[in-house]
N, C-alpha and C positions, 0 to 999 in steps of 0.2 A: 543483507548487511549494509549498513551505511558506509559511504566512502569517507575515510578519515585522512585529512591532510595536516601535516605538522611542519611549520616553518621553523627551522633551526639555524644555529650557527655553531661552529666548532668551539670547544672549550667552554661550553655553557652547561653548568651543573643542572639548571632547571630543565634544559632540553633533554639531558640525559635521564633525569628523573621521570619526565613525562613519557619518554619513549619506553623506559623500563616498565612503567605501569601498563601501557598499552600492550607491550609484549607479554607481560604477566597475565593479562586478560586474554591473550591469544588472538587478538584482533590485528588484522592487516592494516597497514597505514602507509601512505606515501609521505616520504620525508623530502622536503625541499630545503636544501642547504643554501642559505643566503649569505654565508660567510664571504665578505668582500664583494658581493654582487648587488650593486645598487638597484638594478632592474628588478631583481627578485624581492629585495627589501621594499621597494616602492609598491610592488604588486601586493605584498603582504599588508602594508599599511593601508592601502586603498581598500582591499578586500575586508579588512578588520574594522574599518571605520575610523582609522587613525591610531590604532595601537602600534607602537614601535618597539616594544620589548620582545625578547625571545624567551620561550617559544610562543608562537601563536597557533592555536589548534582549531580546526574546523571539522565538525562531524555533519556530513551532508551539507545542507545550506545554513547550518547554525554555527555562528562564531562562538566557540566555547570560551576563549580567552587564553590564559597562560597555564602554567603548571599548577599553581594553587587552585585555580578554578576547576581544572581537570580532577585533581584529588578531592575537591569538595563534592563534585558530582559523584565520584566513586563512593565517598563516605555516606552520601545521602541515598545511595542505591539507584540513582538516576542514570549513571553512566552505562550500566548493562542494558537498560532499555533503549538508550540512544543508539548504541552501537549495533543493536539487534534490528533496529528499524530499517 
């Protein structure tokens, strides 16, 4: 199973929705809460190639993007294959 990392911040509805989908799928993920932590936020921005909105989701070495992109992958049937890899 691919390693999944989700950068989040508190009080973020998109972060909550993304985590809900991953939990519903039954996949384990590492949550990195970057609320008020500039070091973690900069790490996320660098790792994502400049994306600064929350959440930012990574599956293995692939930068998925945010919540909308995660749901689009699920709708297309690609998310299950990605997390199984």
